[in-house]
N, C-alpha and C positions, 0 to 999 in steps of 0.2 A: 586541603585545598575549601578551602575557606568563598564563597562567593560572594558576591560585589551584595550593598543592600536591591538595588536595582532588579537584577537577575532574581531575586528570591522576589520580589513583588513580584516581577513578571512569571513565577513559578505558579503563585497565588492568583492571578490573576487567570491565566488559562485551565487551574485547576479550577476557580468558582466558575469560566464559562464553560466549561465537559460537564459538570452538574449542572449547569441552568439546561444545556441543549438537553440530556437525560431526561426534558422533562415538557419536552419541545414538542410539540405534538399542528405540524406546520398544514400535512395532507387531510387533516381531519376526517381520514378515511373509517367507519365504524369498525372493528374489531368480528371475527369471523365469529359463529358462535360458537364458546366453547365450554368445556365443561371442569372437574373438579382435576386438576393434576395430580400424579403422584407417583411416587417410586413403588415398584411391584415384586416380586419374587414369586414366578414360576413353581408350583409345586405338583403341575399332572396338565400332559401336551395333549389334547383327540385330534388326529389327524384323520379321522376317519371318512371327512367330506374334500378332502386336498383332492384334487386329478391333477395327476404327473404324468407330462409329456413330452420325455427325455429330460428334458436340464428347468422348463419348462412346469410350474407349482402356480395354480390357479384355485379359484374359491376359498373357502373359507377356515381356517387352522383354528378350534375352541381349546383355549387358553383356562385352567385356574390361576389366579393371583393371588399371593397376599400382598396387600398390601401395606407396603412398610414407613410409609408415612402418609403424614396431613389427618382429616378429622376422621375417617375410618381405621386407622390404622389396628393392623394385624386380623381384621376380617377379613376374609376371603370372597373373592368375588368368580362371577365369567367372564373371561375377557377374549372379543372377536379379531381373530388378525387375520385381515381382507386381502388375501392375494391378485395381481391383477395380469401376474404374470410376464411384470417387465420388472429384472434383473437391478436395476440398478437404485428402484425404491422399493422391490421388499425386502423385508427381513422373515427368516423362516425360524421358527424358535427353538430352545429345547430346556428339558428339563434342569431345574435350577439356576437359568440364568434369567438374572433385573431388565429391567425391562422397565418405560414412562407409561403410563398408565392413564387414559381417559377418561370420566365418567360420571354419569350427572345418577341425583338424589330424587328417589321418589316424595310420594306424600308426607311418606312414616319415618322419614330421612334416610334411606338404608341403599346403597350406594347400587346401581343400574346400569343396564348398556355401555358394560366398558370398551374400547377402541384402545390396540397398543400401538405408540406412536412411535416404535423404536426402541432400540437395546440402549439404558439409563446412562447417556455419558456425561451429563452435565458435573458429579462430581467429577470424575477427571478432564474434565476443562479446565475445569477451577485450579486443580490441583497444576496442571502444565501453566497455565497463567504465573500464578505464582513460585514455580521454579523457576518459567522465565526472568520474571521479578528478582527473586532471589538471586541469579545467577550476572545477569545487567550491575546487579548492585557490585559484588561481590568481583566486577572484571573490571568492572568501567567507578565504580565510586558513585559519586556525585552526578556526573557526568551521563553513567545509570540510571539516576531516577529523573534527570529530564527526559531524558529518552523517554522509558516509560510515561511520564506526561505526555509526552509528542504521542506518543504509541496509543494511548487513550481518547487525546484532542479529536485522532485522523479518525479513529474509529468510529466518532461519536456527532462527527460531521459530515463523515462522509451517511452513516445511517440514518442521523435526523436532522440534513442541512440538503445535502444535496438530493436523494433521491426523491425524499417529496419534491422539492423542486420541481426533479425532472418530471416525478407525476402531475405539478402543475402546470405545468405549460412552459414554464420557464425554457429559453436558448441554452440549447443540454451545449454550445460551444463555447457561448458566452459564459454563463452558471460553470462552466466545466474550467476555463483559467482564472476567474475569481476564484474558484474554492481551492484549487492546486497553491494560485500562489498565497492565499490564506497562510495553507499548509505549511509553503514553501517557509514562507516568511517565518512561522511560528514553527518548525523545524528546527531552520537553521539558526536563530536567531536564541532557541531553546536550550539547544545542545553547542552548538559554537559560542555563545555567547553575543548579548549585545556589542558588539566592535566591531572594528575591523573586516577580523575575519569571517561573523555572523554575517556580517552585509556585501565581503565579497563571495562569500556560498550563495547568499540569497541571489543578488544580479546574475552569478554563472549559469546560475540552476534554470532563473529563468528566462535571460537569452535562450539556452539550448530546449526547454518545453515551448516553446513560442515557435523556432526552430524545428520542430515536433511537431506541432498544431497544421503551421502552415504547412509542412511537406503532405500531412495525414490529408489533408481537408485537398490538396490535390493529385496526388497518388490515388486515392479513391475514387476520384471524379473520372480516372483515368481508368482505373482495373474496373472502373461499373462494376461499386460492390455496391450492397445494400445493407442495415444494417437485423438486418431477419436471420441473416447466416450464421450470428450469437443462439446460442442455446436460448431456448426461453422465451427468445424473442416475439414468436410470434402467435405463442400463448399469453402472454402478456396483452397484444391486441385484439383480441377477441375477449380479456377478461373489459372490453369495456375501453381502453386508452385507445381509438384509435387516432386519437389526432398527435401521438406523438412520435415524432422525427428517426425512427432511425437509425438510417442512416447518420446522422451526427451526434448519435451517441454512442455510435462504434468510432466515432475518429475520436470522441473524447475518452476513450476507452484506451488508446494506443497512449495518446499523453498523459493519461493519468497514471496508466500501467506500467510509463518507461521514468514517471518521474523519484519516484525513491532512488533507483539507480542513475539518472541525472544526477541527484541534491547529493548523494555518496561521495562519487566522482567530482564535485567540488568542492565538499567539505576536506577532502583530500588533499586537491591542492593550493586550497586558502589556506589549510592547517599548517601544511610543509614551508608555504612562501610566512606565513605567522612566526613559525620558529625560526628561520631563518632570517629575517628579519632584527630575532630576537638576537641573533648569535651574533650576529653581523648589521646592525643599525647603520654604518656608513656606505652599506653595500649600492649601487646603484642602481638607475629603473630597469633598464635593459640587460643586468645583468641580473638582474630580481625576475624580471619576464620569465629571462632565459630559464633560469632556474626554475621557476614554476611548470615552462615550459615539457624541459625534459623528465622533470615529473611526470608530467598529464603523459607524455607517450608512456611511459615502464607503463604505468599503471591504464590506459587503455589498451595496451595489448593484451591485459588477461580481462576486460572490462568487455570486451567488442561477445565475447559467447556468452555474456552473463543472462542477451534475453534471448538469446536461444536457446540454452539449457532450460533458462524458467517455463519459458512458452511452447519448445517441443516438450515437453517433458511431459506436458498434461492431456499429449495428446497420442500417448504412444499405440493405443489399443484401437487408433484410428488407421495411423500409420500402418500394424500389425496386419490391419484388415486388406489393407492397398497389397500388401504384399504378398499376403498370402492367397490373395485373388489374381496375381500375376498381373497385376494391372500396368499398364506403359507409365514412365515417365511424364511424358508428356500431357498426359490423360491428370496423373495424380496435380500435376503444378499446376492445370488450366482449373482445376476445381474449383469453385466458389471461394470452398470456406478452407482449402488449403492456400492460396490464393489472399486471404485474408489475412491466414497467419503469416504468411512469407511479406506481406504489410507491415503487420505489426513488430517484424522481429527487427525488419533492414529500418523503418521508418526512428523505431525507438534507439535504434543505435546512430541513426544521427545526431540525432540531440544527447548520446553520450559522444559523441567524438569531440562534439561540436566543444564539448561546455568543458572540456579541458583550457585550451586553447581563451576564451570568453571569460573566465574564470581568471587564471593567469595573467591577465591584461587589468580585468577588472582591479583584482588584488594587487598588481604592478603598481598603477594609479593613487590607489587609497592609501598605501601605504607611505610611498615619497611628499604626495600634493594633504594628503587629510589632516587630521586634529592630530599631530604630535602629542602632546599630553594627554588622550586617550590611547594611543599606544601604550607611553610609558608607563599609566600606569597599569592596562590589563598584563604586562610582563613584570611587573615590580609583583604583581599576584601572583605571580605559577612561580615565582620563582625566591618569594617569601623577600629574608632581610640581605637577601643580597644586594652589591652596591651594581647599581645601574647605570650604563654610561650615559651620557646626557646626548642624544640627538639632535644635530643639526644640520636643519633644512642646506641644500646646496642653494648656492647661489643659481639665481634665475639663466644668468651664462653659464658653466658650466651648464647647468641639467640639461642646457637646448645644445650647446655642445656635443655629451652623452647621448643624446637623444636621436641626434642627425635627421635625415631627412625622413620624412615615409616611405620613404622605398626601401631606406636601409633600416625599420623597424619588419618591415615583409621580410625581405630578406630573413631577418633571423627568423619570426616565425617558422619561414617553410625548412631552414634546417636539420 
């Protein structure tokens, strides 16, 4: 399926912005001192200085490493692996493994002071990204290409724009909503197209995200939670950023984390209503909205567990610890970090549940009273040269009769 010129232009703009963001440095934070990085192969291991206490290892592990890349390729050097006793950060190496080495250079140009920076994973990450892009292209075709552009754009905006703005002291909530609105617009119009389907997806998604934000602000205050319950939050404060509002950053993480699932559901509703409008261009307003709501009910039934599974699965070890200790359920649920996850899951799910009726209503009115020529052109691109039934807007008296009163619409939504 070929894309119209305006969508190719939109993709080109997104690509250029992504490239520009990669060179952006808003925070102007000096880089930490570093040496030369390269891939190395462990040829010998000296564990004589390692102290073992049950499962905890501390002190130094000395490695003999052959450098496999960089300016000193094929040379051997001694590399130190500092063990702190924290298993989440430490890595214990064996002969024959590859690792990332960081080292300095002495005045004679020889490598020195080598440090182990973890098993070498960069190549596999690139392979994984390539496989993901290939699978998207194979399954989704042109839409997969658009999805990849959206994926890269989201990563660049978060890493190069949103996070530095927070470090510079910008308000987390307003900045977060602005960034999410930007990302939602780019994703929905890139994947859904610059048409009624994309517009309905964007409008429905933003309504759900705004509701999630409002509920997150309200319930965070009622729960008396603060942002320091997140991992590394306290360390961030101690690193010199004392003026950061961690509570608002936590609130922003709630609606940002749920925005992807919200957009997914909104796109499902908008796409189904777009297809229905294509097959039945004379469908009435109420019938069209009710059809979208029925699709929304079916999809919402499975989407309500999405955030529960996504967030709870990342805390399996924590829940296992609570169970192993035999802690009462009331103690577990009342703990601040557990209450934060409950809020995260349930408040995010509010946005998921409400985005279905929001999108159905917006799409229904857009397709009925929007630019019919735009709809006709969009449909003709999808069906090629097939004859297209002419779409004639209903007379104003007729749609008023079909719409009825506001209470009638409310009764339809409640069915």
